[in-house]
C-alpha positions as CSV (number, residue, x, y, z in Angstrom):
1,M,41.9,30.1,6.3
2,T,41.8,26.4,5.4
3,S,40.3,23.8,7.6
4,S,42.5,21.0,8.9
5,H,39.5,18.7,9.0
6,E,39.2,16.1,6.3
7,P,35.8,14.9,5.2
8,V,34.8,11.7,6.9
9,D,33.8,8.9,4.6
10,T,30.3,7.7,5.6
11,P,28.5,4.9,4.0
12,P,25.7,6.0,1.7
13,V,22.2,6.1,3.2
14,P,19.9,3.8,1.4
15,A,17.1,5.5,-0.3
16,T,13.6,4.8,1.0
17,A,11.4,3.0,-1.4
18,S,9.5,5.5,-3.4
19,V,7.0,4.6,-6.1
20,A,5.9,7.2,-8.6
21,P,2.2,7.6,-9.2
22,E,2.6,6.7,-12.9
23,D,4.2,3.4,-11.8
24,V,1.3,2.6,-9.5
25,A,-1.1,3.4,-12.3
26,A,0.5,0.6,-14.3
27,Y,-0.7,-1.8,-11.6
28,E,-4.4,-1.0,-12.1
29,E,-4.7,-3.9,-14.6
30,T,-3.1,-6.3,-12.0
31,F,-5.9,-6.1,-9.6
32,R,-8.2,-9.1,-9.5
33,E,-10.6,-9.6,-6.5
34,P,-9.7,-13.3,-6.0
35,R,-6.0,-12.4,-6.0
36,F,-6.7,-9.7,-3.5
37,W,-8.4,-12.1,-1.1
38,H,-5.7,-14.7,-1.6
39,K,-3.0,-12.1,-0.6
40,I,-5.0,-11.0,2.5
41,T,-5.6,-14.6,3.5
42,R,-2.1,-15.8,3.1
43,Y,-0.1,-12.7,4.0
44,G,-2.4,-10.4,6.1
45,R,-0.7,-11.4,9.3
46,R,2.8,-11.0,7.9
47,A,1.9,-7.7,6.3
48,G,0.7,-6.4,9.6
49,R,-2.4,-4.8,11.0
50,E,-1.9,-1.3,9.4
51,V,-1.2,-2.6,5.9
52,T,-4.1,-5.0,6.1
53,R,-6.4,-2.2,7.4
54,R,-5.4,0.1,4.6
55,A,-5.9,-2.5,1.9
56,L,-9.4,-3.4,3.4
57,Q,-10.4,0.2,3.6
58,L,-9.5,0.8,0.0
59,Y,-11.3,-2.4,-1.1
60,F,-14.5,-1.4,0.7
61,V,-14.4,2.2,-0.4
62,M,-14.1,1.0,-4.0
63,Q,-17.4,-0.9,-3.5
64,R,-19.3,2.4,-2.9
65,P,-21.4,3.3,-6.0
66,D,-20.8,7.1,-5.4
67,V,-17.0,6.9,-5.7
68,P,-15.9,8.5,-9.0
69,L,-13.9,6.7,-11.7
70,W,-10.6,8.6,-10.9
71,A,-10.8,7.4,-7.3
72,K,-11.6,3.8,-8.2
73,S,-8.7,4.0,-10.6
74,T,-6.4,5.2,-7.9
75,I,-7.6,2.4,-5.6
76,L,-7.2,-0.3,-8.3
77,G,-3.6,0.8,-8.9
78,A,-2.7,0.7,-5.2
79,L,-4.4,-2.6,-4.6
80,G,-2.9,-4.0,-7.8
81,Y,0.5,-2.9,-6.5
82,F,-0.3,-4.6,-3.1
83,I,-1.1,-8.0,-4.7
84,S,1.7,-7.9,-7.3
85,P,4.7,-10.1,-6.4
86,L,6.9,-7.7,-8.3
87,D,7.3,-4.4,-6.5
88,A,10.0,-2.0,-5.2
89,I,10.7,-4.1,-2.1
90,P,9.9,-7.8,-2.4
91,D,7.2,-8.8,0.2
92,L,9.2,-11.8,1.4
93,I,12.0,-9.7,2.9
94,P,11.6,-9.9,6.7
95,A,10.7,-6.7,8.6
96,G,10.7,-4.5,5.4
97,G,9.0,-6.2,2.6
98,Y,5.7,-4.4,3.1
99,V,7.1,-0.9,3.6
100,D,6.5,0.1,-0.1
101,D,3.1,-1.5,0.0
102,A,2.2,0.5,3.1
103,S,3.3,3.8,1.5
104,V,1.4,3.1,-1.7
105,L,-1.8,2.1,0.2
106,G,-1.4,5.2,2.5
107,A,-1.0,7.6,-0.4
108,A,-4.1,6.1,-2.1
109,L,-6.0,6.4,1.2
110,I,-5.1,10.1,1.4
111,A,-6.2,10.7,-2.2
112,V,-9.6,9.1,-1.7
113,S,-10.1,10.0,2.0
114,V,-13.2,12.1,1.3
115,Y,-15.0,8.8,0.4
116,I,-13.9,6.9,3.5
117,D,-16.8,7.1,5.8
118,D,-17.7,5.4,9.1
119,D,-19.3,2.5,7.2
120,V,-16.1,1.8,5.3
121,K,-14.0,2.0,8.4
122,A,-16.4,-0.3,10.3
123,R,-16.4,-2.9,7.5
124,A,-12.6,-2.9,7.4
125,E,-12.5,-3.3,11.2
126,Q,-15.0,-6.1,11.2
127,A,-13.0,-7.9,8.5
128,M,-9.7,-7.6,10.4
129,P,-10.1,-10.5,12.8
130,K,-10.7,-12.8,9.9
131,W,-7.3,-12.1,8.4
132,L,-5.1,-11.4,11.4
């Protein structure tokens, strides 16, 4: 029995921005502390509270002396991606430019979550009003 229904043409669904871990690792060399603070200062409000919180938590956890090299490398890659003007979705695009940054920062937070203690969270929260 054949169906009399013809397939409906639907527009393609845009793929969400996904960034492979090896692509983020390439951004490790991009991280520079002055560039990080410049990005937070100029774009923290535009990036939004959650993106800024994630970036600050990663920054402060990286300062801990007990964090192993692999975790610091992961953080440097994510923060380097955050401060880079060249990423999957340009940051200047309204209402979506920081979606890829948020996902990269979130993935890094998950990877190093064991090192995010109450002190790191408190330092990030204390810094938030300065930038937002």
